[in-house]
KEKE-3310 file (N, C-alpha, C; in steps of 0.2 Angstrom, whole numbers, plus 5000, padded with zeros to 4 digits):
npx = (5004:5002:5014:5016:5008:4999:4993:4979:4972:4955:4943:4944:4945:4955:4961:4966:4978:4984:4996:4993:4997:5003:4993:4983:4974:4960:4955:4940:4934:4938:4932:4919:4917:4914:4900:4896:4904:4905:4902:4908:4909:4896:4890:4897:4892:4878:4878:4883:4872:4864:4856:4860:4873:4879:4878:4886:4899:4900:4900:4912:4921:4920:4925:4939:4944:4949:4948:4936:4921:4907:4895:4892:4890:4879:4869:4870:4865:4852:4847:4850:4844:4833:4824:4830:4842:4860:4876:4894:4911:4921:4913:4909:4921:4927:4917:4916:4928:4933:4943:4943:4940:4948:4950:4957:4967:4974:4988:4985:4972:4955:4943:4948:4947:4949:4952:4942:4931:4931:4929:4916:4909:4912:4904:4891:4891:4893:4892:4899:4910:4916:4921:4930:4939:4943:4950:4961:4967:4972:4981:4990:4995:5001:5011:5018:5023:5031:5042:5046:5050:5061:5069:5072:5079:5090:5097:5100:5109:5119:5123:5129:5139:5148:5153:5159:5169:5176:5182:5190:5199:5205:5211:5216:5221:5236:5246:5253:5250:5245:5231:5225:5229:5223:5209:5208:5209:5198:5188:5191:5187:5174:5169:5171:5159:5150:5152:5150:5136:5130:5137:5146:5158:5158:5163:5161:5148:5145:5150:5142:5130:5129:5120:5114:5112:5121:5125:5128:5122:5111:5102:5097:5086:5074:5076:5088:5096:5094:5100:5113:5116:5117:5128:5138:5140:5144:5156:5164:5166:5173:5185:5190:5193:5204:5202:5206:5204:5199:5193:5184:5176:5170:5162:5154:5146:5139:5132:5124:5116:5109:5102:5095:5086:5078:5072:5065:5056:5049:5043:5035:5026:5019:5012:5003:4994)
npy = (4994:5012:5024:5037:5051:5066:5081:5092:5107:5111:5122:5123:5110:5095:5086:5071:5065:5053:5042:5028:5014:5022:5031:5046:5047:5052:5055:5050:5048:5058:5069:5066:5069:5082:5082:5074:5073:5063:5051:5047:5036:5031:5041:5039:5026:5029:5037:5027:5019:5025:5024:5032:5034:5021:5018:5028:5024:5011:5014:5021:5012:5003:5010:5013:5002:4987:4974:4974:4968:4966:4959:4957:4971:4974:4967:4974:4986:4984:4982:4994:5008:5002:4999:4989:4988:4989:4996:4996:5002:4992:4980:4983:4984:4971:4963:4967:4969:4982:4996:5010:5014:5013:5004:5007:5002:5005:5015:5025:5025:5024:5027:5029:5037:5038:5053:5059:5052:5055:5069:5069:5063:5073:5083:5078:5080:5094:5107:5118:5115:5105:5113:5121:5110:5105:5116:5117:5105:5106:5116:5109:5099:5107:5112:5101:5098:5108:5105:5093:5097:5105:5095:5087:5096:5099:5087:5085:5096:5091:5079:5085:5093:5083:5080:5092:5093:5082:5087:5097:5089:5082:5091:5103:5100:5096:5081:5077:5084:5088:5083:5094:5105:5101:5102:5116:5120:5115:5121:5134:5134:5130:5142:5150:5148:5151:5165:5169:5166:5171:5182:5182:5174:5158:5159:5173:5173:5166:5174:5185:5180:5174:5167:5158:5140:5128:5130:5142:5137:5130:5139:5143:5147:5137:5141:5146:5135:5127:5135:5135:5121:5120:5128:5122:5111:5118:5125:5114:5110:5121:5121:5109:5113:5121:5135:5150:5154:5167:5171:5161:5165:5177:5173:5163:5171:5179:5169:5166:5177:5178:5166:5166:5177:5172:5161:5167:5175:5165:5159:5170:5171:5160:5162:5172:5166)
npz = (5000:4998:5004:5007:5013:5010:5016:5013:5016:5017:5019:5033:5035:5036:5023:5018:5005:4994:4986:4976:4969:4959:4956:4960:4975:4985:5002:5006:5018:5026:5019:5022:5035:5035:5034:5044:5058:5068:5063:5050:5041:5041:5033:5021:5018:5016:5005:4996:4995:4986:4970:4959:4963:4963:4949:4944:4950:4944:4930:4930:4933:4923:4912:4916:4922:4918:4924:4931:4938:4929:4930:4944:4947:4939:4947:4959:4954:4951:4964:4971:4980:4985:5000:5008:5004:5006:5006:5006:5006:5006:5003:4990:4984:4985:4979:4966:4961:4961:4957:4959:4972:4988:5003:5018:5032:5049:5051:5040:5040:5032:5019:5003:4987:4969:4961:4953:4957:4971:4970:4965:4976:4985:4980:4982:4996:4998:4986:4987:4995:4987:4977:4983:4987:4975:4970:4980:4978:4965:4967:4975:4966:4957:4964:4967:4954:4951:4960:4955:4943:4947:4953:4942:4933:4942:4943:4930:4928:4937:4929:4918:4924:4927:4914:4911:4921:4917:4905:4910:4918:4908:4900:4907:4920:4927:4926:4937:4948:4965:4976:4982:4975:4963:4966:4968:4955:4949:4956:4952:4938:4940:4945:4934:4927:4937:4938:4925:4925:4937:4940:4951:4961:4969:4983:4984:4984:4996:5006:5005:5009:5022:5031:5024:5019:5010:4993:4979:4968:4973:4976:4964:4951:4941:4927:4927:4931:4920:4910:4915:4914:4900:4898:4904:4896:4884:4889:4891:4878:4873:4881:4877:4864:4867:4870:4878:4896:4899:4887:4886:4897:4893:4882:4887:4896:4887:4881:4893:4895:4883:4883:4895:4893:4882:4889:4899:4891:4885:4896:4900:4889:4891:4902:4898:4890)
capx = (5000:5005:5017:5016:5001:5000:4987:4977:4967:4949:4938:4945:4945:4961:4959:4972:4978:4989:4998:4992:4998:5004:4988:4981:4968:4958:4952:4933:4932:4939:4927:4912:4917:4910:4893:4895:4911:4905:4901:4909:4908:4889:4889:4899:4887:4872:4880:4883:4865:4860:4856:4865:4880:4881:4878:4892:4904:4900:4902:4919:4925:4920:4930:4946:4947:4948:4947:4930:4916:4901:4889:4890:4888:4872:4865:4869:4862:4845:4845:4851:4838:4828:4825:4834:4849:4865:4883:4900:4917:4924:4909:4909:4928:4927:4912:4916:4935:4934:4950:4942:4940:4953:4949:4964:4967:4980:4990:4982:4965:4950:4941:4951:4944:4952:4951:4935:4926:4931:4925:4909:4907:4912:4898:4885:4891:4892:4895:4904:4916:4919:4924:4936:4943:4946:4955:4966:4970:4975:4987:4995:4998:5005:5017:5022:5026:5037:5047:5048:5054:5067:5073:5075:5084:5096:5100:5103:5115:5124:5126:5133:5144:5153:5156:5163:5175:5181:5185:5195:5204:5209:5215:5219:5224:5243:5245:5257:5248:5242:5224:5223:5229:5218:5203:5208:5208:5191:5184:5192:5183:5167:5168:5170:5152:5146:5153:5146:5129:5127:5140:5150:5161:5155:5165:5158:5141:5144:5152:5136:5124:5132:5115:5111:5115:5122:5129:5125:5117:5106:5096:5096:5079:5074:5078:5096:5099:5094:5106:5120:5117:5119:5134:5143:5142:5148:5163:5168:5168:5178:5191:5193:5196:5210:5201:5209:5199:5196:5189:5178:5171:5166:5157:5149:5142:5135:5127:5119:5112:5104:5098:5090:5081:5074:5068:5060:5051:5045:5039:5030:5021:5015:5007:4999:4989)
capy = (5000:5018:5026:5044:5055:5073:5084:5098:5110:5113:5125:5121:5102:5092:5080:5067:5063:5047:5039:5021:5011:5027:5036:5050:5045:5057:5052:5053:5048:5065:5073:5064:5073:5089:5081:5071:5071:5058:5045:5048:5029:5031:5045:5035:5021:5032:5039:5021:5016:5028:5021:5036:5033:5014:5018:5032:5020:5006:5016:5023:5006:5000:5015:5013:4995:4981:4969:4975:4962:4969:4955:4959:4978:4974:4965:4980:4992:4983:4983:5000:5012:4999:5000:4984:4988:4992:4995:4998:5002:4985:4976:4985:4982:4964:4959:4969:4970:4989:5000:5017:5015:5009:5004:5006:5001:5006:5022:5029:5022:5027:5026:5033:5037:5041:5060:5061:5049:5059:5075:5067:5062:5080:5087:5076:5082:5101:5109:5123:5111:5102:5118:5122:5104:5105:5122:5115:5099:5108:5119:5104:5096:5112:5113:5094:5098:5113:5101:5088:5101:5107:5089:5085:5101:5099:5081:5087:5100:5086:5075:5090:5094:5078:5081:5098:5091:5077:5091:5100:5084:5080:5097:5108:5098:5093:5074:5075:5089:5085:5083:5100:5110:5099:5105:5123:5121:5113:5127:5140:5133:5131:5149:5153:5147:5156:5172:5170:5166:5175:5188:5182:5167:5154:5162:5180:5172:5164:5180:5189:5176:5170:5164:5152:5134:5125:5134:5147:5134:5127:5144:5145:5146:5132:5144:5147:5128:5125:5139:5132:5115:5121:5132:5117:5108:5123:5126:5108:5110:5127:5118:5104:5117:5125:5142:5153:5155:5174:5171:5157:5168:5182:5169:5160:5177:5181:5164:5166:5183:5177:5160:5168:5181:5167:5157:5171:5177:5159:5159:5175:5170:5154:5165:5176:5162)
capz = (5000:4998:5011:5008:5014:5009:5018:5010:5020:5013:5023:5040:5036:5033:5019:5016:4998:4994:4980:4977:4962:4954:4955:4966:4979:4990:5007:5006:5025:5028:5016:5025:5041:5034:5035:5051:5060:5072:5059:5042:5038:5039:5027:5014:5017:5014:4998:4991:4994:4981:4964:4955:4965:4960:4942:4943:4951:4939:4924:4930:4933:4916:4908:4918:4926:4914:4928:4934:4937:4927:4933:4951:4946:4937:4952:4964:4951:4952:4971:4973:4981:4989:5007:5011:5000:5009:5002:5009:5001:5006:5000:4983:4981:4985:4975:4959:4960:4959:4958:4961:4979:4992:5010:5021:5039:5052:5051:5035:5039:5029:5012:4998:4981:4964:4962:4950:4962:4977:4968:4964:4983:4988:4977:4985:5002:4997:4980:4989:4998:4981:4973:4987:4987:4968:4970:4984:4975:4959:4970:4977:4960:4954:4969:4965:4947:4952:4964:4950:4938:4950:4954:4935:4931:4946:4941:4923:4930:4940:4924:4914:4928:4926:4907:4912:4925:4913:4901:4914:4920:4902:4896:4911:4926:4926:4928:4943:4953:4971:4976:4985:4969:4958:4969:4966:4947:4947:4959:4948:4932:4942:4946:4927:4926:4942:4936:4919:4926:4942:4941:4957:4963:4975:4989:4985:4986:5003:5010:5004:5011:5028:5034:5020:5019:5003:4988:4975:4963:4977:4976:4957:4948:4936:4921:4928:4931:4912:4907:4918:4911:4893:4898:4906:4890:4880:4892:4890:4871:4873:4885:4872:4859:4869:4871:4884:4901:4899:4881:4888:4902:4889:4878:4892:4899:4882:4881:4898:4894:4878:4885:4900:4889:4878:4893:4902:4887:4884:4902:4900:4884:4893:4907:4895:4886)
cpx = (5004:5008:5016:5009:5003:4993:4986:4972:4961:4944:4938:4945:4952:4959:4966:4972:4984:4990:4997:4992:4999:4999:4986:4974:4967:4954:4945:4930:4933:4934:4920:4912:4914:4903:4891:4901:4911:4905:4902:4908:4900:4887:4891:4894:4880:4873:4880:4877:4862:4861:4861:4872:4883:4882:4885:4898:4905:4903:4910:4923:4926:4925:4937:4948:4945:4946:4940:4925:4909:4895:4887:4888:4881:4867:4864:4865:4854:4842:4845:4845:4833:4829:4830:4841:4854:4872:4888:4906:4920:4920:4909:4916:4929:4923:4913:4924:4937:4941:4949:4942:4945:4951:4955:4963:4973:4981:4986:4975:4960:4948:4944:4948:4948:4949:4944:4930:4925:4928:4918:4906:4906:4906:4892:4885:4890:4895:4900:4910:4919:4923:4931:4941:4947:4952:4961:4970:4974:4981:4992:4998:5003:5012:5022:5026:5032:5043:5050:5053:5061:5072:5076:5080:5091:5100:5103:5109:5121:5128:5131:5139:5150:5156:5160:5169:5179:5185:5191:5201:5208:5213:5218:5223:5231:5242:5248:5255:5244:5235:5222:5223:5224:5211:5202:5207:5201:5186:5185:5187:5176:5165:5168:5162:5148:5147:5149:5138:5126:5131:5145:5153:5157:5157:5162:5151:5140:5146:5146:5130:5127:5127:5112:5115:5116:5126:5125:5120:5111:5100:5095:5089:5080:5077:5086:5099:5099:5099:5113:5121:5120:5126:5140:5145:5146:5155:5167:5171:5174:5185:5194:5196:5202:5209:5203:5203:5195:5191:5183:5173:5167:5160:5152:5144:5137:5130:5122:5114:5107:5100:5093:5084:5076:5069:5063:5055:5046:5040:5033:5024:5016:5010:5002:4993:4983)
cpy = (5006:5020:5033:5047:5062:5076:5090:5101:5113:5116:5122:5114:5100:5086:5077:5065:5058:5045:5032:5018:5016:5032:5040:5048:5051:5054:5055:5052:5055:5070:5072:5068:5080:5088:5078:5069:5065:5051:5046:5041:5029:5035:5042:5030:5023:5034:5033:5017:5019:5025:5025:5035:5026:5014:5022:5027:5014:5008:5018:5017:5003:5004:5014:5007:4989:4974:4969:4970:4965:4965:4957:4966:4978:4972:4970:4985:4991:4983:4990:5005:5009:5000:4995:4984:4992:4991:4998:4998:4995:4980:4977:4983:4974:4960:4961:4970:4977:4992:5007:5019:5010:5010:5003:5006:5004:5014:5027:5027:5027:5025:5031:5032:5040:5048:5062:5058:5053:5066:5074:5067:5069:5084:5085:5079:5090:5103:5114:5120:5108:5107:5120:5116:5104:5110:5120:5109:5101:5112:5114:5101:5101:5113:5106:5095:5103:5109:5096:5091:5103:5101:5087:5089:5100:5092:5082:5091:5096:5082:5079:5092:5089:5078:5087:5096:5086:5081:5094:5095:5082:5085:5102:5106:5094:5086:5073:5080:5085:5086:5090:5105:5108:5103:5112:5124:5120:5119:5133:5140:5133:5138:5153:5153:5151:5163:5174:5171:5171:5181:5188:5175:5164:5157:5169:5179:5170:5170:5185:5186:5171:5165:5158:5146:5132:5130:5138:5144:5131:5132:5147:5143:5140:5135:5144:5140:5126:5128:5136:5125:5115:5124:5127:5113:5112:5124:5120:5108:5116:5125:5113:5107:5121:5133:5144:5154:5162:5174:5167:5161:5173:5178:5166:5165:5179:5176:5164:5172:5181:5171:5162:5173:5177:5163:5161:5174:5171:5158:5164:5174:5164:5157:5169:5173:5161)
cpz = (5000:5004:5012:5008:5014:5011:5015:5015:5016:5018:5030:5041:5033:5029:5016:5008:4998:4987:4981:4970:4957:4953:4961:4969:4984:4996:5008:5014:5028:5026:5020:5032:5041:5035:5042:5054:5065:5069:5052:5038:5036:5034:5021:5013:5014:5006:4993:4991:4988:4974:4959:4957:4962:4953:4940:4944:4946:4932:4924:4930:4926:4911:4910:4921:4921:4918:4932:4932:4935:4930:4940:4951:4944:4943:4957:4961:4952:4959:4973:4974:4985:4996:5011:5009:5005:5005:5006:5005:5001:5002:4992:4980:4980:4980:4967:4957:4958:4961:4960:4968:4983:4999:5014:5029:5042:5051:5046:5034:5036:5022:5008:4991:4975:4963:4959:4954:4968:4976:4968:4971:4986:4986:4980:4992:5002:4991:4982:4991:4992:4978:4976:4987:4980:4968:4974:4981:4969:4962:4972:4971:4957:4958:4967:4959:4947:4955:4959:4945:4941:4951:4947:4933:4935:4944:4934:4924:4932:4934:4920:4917:4927:4919:4908:4916:4921:4908:4904:4916:4914:4899:4900:4917:4924:4929:4935:4949:4959:4971:4978:4979:4964:4960:4967:4959:4946:4950:4955:4941:4934:4942:4939:4926:4930:4940:4930:4920:4931:4944:4948:4957:4968:4982:4990:4987:4994:5008:5010:5008:5017:5031:5030:5019:5011:4999:4984:4970:4967:4977:4969:4955:4943:4929:4922:4928:4923:4909:4909:4915:4904:4893:4900:4900:4885:4883:4891:4883:4870:4876:4880:4866:4860:4870:4878:4889:4900:4893:4883:4892:4898:4885:4882:4895:4894:4881:4887:4897:4889:4880:4890:4897:4886:4883:4897:4898:4885:4890:4902:4895:4887:4898:4904:4891:4891)
residu = (MET:ALA:LYS:LYS:VAL:THR:ASN:ILE:ASP:VAL:LYS:ASP:THR:THR:VAL:ARG:THR:ILE:LYS:HIS:GLU:GLY:GLU:ASP:PHE:VAL:CYS:ILE:THR:ASP:ILE:ALA:ARG:GLN:LYS:ASN:SER:GLY:ASP:PRO:ASN:GLY:VAL:ILE:ALA:ASN:TRP:MET:ARG:ASN:ARG:ASN:THR:ILE:GLU:PHE:LEU:GLY:ILE:TRP:GLU:GLN:LEU:PHE:ASN:PRO:SER:PHE:ASN:PRO:LEU:GLU:PHE:GLU:GLY:PHE:ARG:LYS:GLU:ALA:GLY:LEU:ASN:ALA:PHE:THR:MET:SER:PRO:SER:ARG:TRP:ILE:GLU:ALA:THR:ASN:ALA:LYS:GLY:LEU:VAL:ALA:MET:ALA:GLY:ARG:TYR:GLY:GLY:THR:TYR:ALA:ARG:THR:ASP:ILE:ALA:PHE:GLU:PHE:ALA:SER:TRP:ILE:SER:VAL:GLU:PHE:LYS:LEU:TYR:LEU:VAL:LYS:GLU:PHE:GLN:ARG:LEU:LYS:GLU:GLU:GLU:GLN:LYS:LEU:ILE:GLY:TRP:SER:VAL:LYS:ARG:GLU:LEU:SER:LYS:LEU:ASN:TYR:ARG:ILE:HIS:THR:ASP:ALA:ILE:LYS:GLN:ASN:ILE:VAL:PRO:GLU:GLU:ILE:ASP:ALA:TYR:HIS:LYS:SER:LEU:ILE:TYR:ALA:GLU:GLU:ALA:ASP:VAL:LEU:ASN:VAL:ALA:MET:PHE:GLY:MET:THR:ALA:LYS:GLU:TRP:ARG:ASP:ALA:ASN:PRO:ASP:LYS:LYS:GLY:ASN:ILE:ARG:ASP:TYR:ALA:THR:ILE:ASN:GLU:LEU:ILE:CYS:LEU:SER:ASN:MET:GLU:ASN:LEU:ASN:ALA:VAL:PHE:ILE:ASN:ASP:GLY:MET:PRO:GLN:THR:GLU:ARG:LEU:VAL:LYS:LEU:ASN:GLN:VAL:ALA:ILE:GLN:GLN:MET:LYS:VAL:LEU:GLU:GLU:SER:GLU:ASN:ARG:LYS:TYR:LEU:LYS)
# end
């Protein structure tokens, strides 16, 4: 079962979200507390007694779950709405092999539903609550995408850094130099990129930001990391071609200015759409 739970706050209610088998699920037990904080499971059971609910869940499963049992679904659909009809998430899951609902026990206990099912349930509870839930869930996904984008760009920067250091090792570092002086050469070449991109060396940044942890690149924007990644490749090519450091610095700075302008213009056009 999924391990990581993320909370979102919706109208003073904490609603848990979870990743299960690679998909987003929202805790409808938490949503049900909006209607009855003392018996949220009873609220879910009442919702699932409804014929419209059974039809919605069955159609959803037929669309997205090839292992769904349609025969059991047809039986439930005929009984739904009758006074004697009862339904629970666990019964629905076991009888139909449903994938849209997950009943969890223990630390993350509750009934979780795929997002479109959870939004349907929230609408049954309160249209207003559903709208706030959708808004907060979208905000959560946007934040996740930013973190994913940052991680990808950071890893890309690390990969290109290896290309950069290999070029330095093969073309600049003398074979018999000691480890300390090798590190000075690598740091100096790294600062070529730092000066070209940020206008300062790593030490100058640390001196100007004594309260910050990490280094200058840890605080770079995604656009700056994209540009740095490209510059590391270019600097490796320049080094292999024997270009002097001062000339490389000028060219890299020109590249940084031009590429940052393109990236920022592209981002602005996206926001204007």
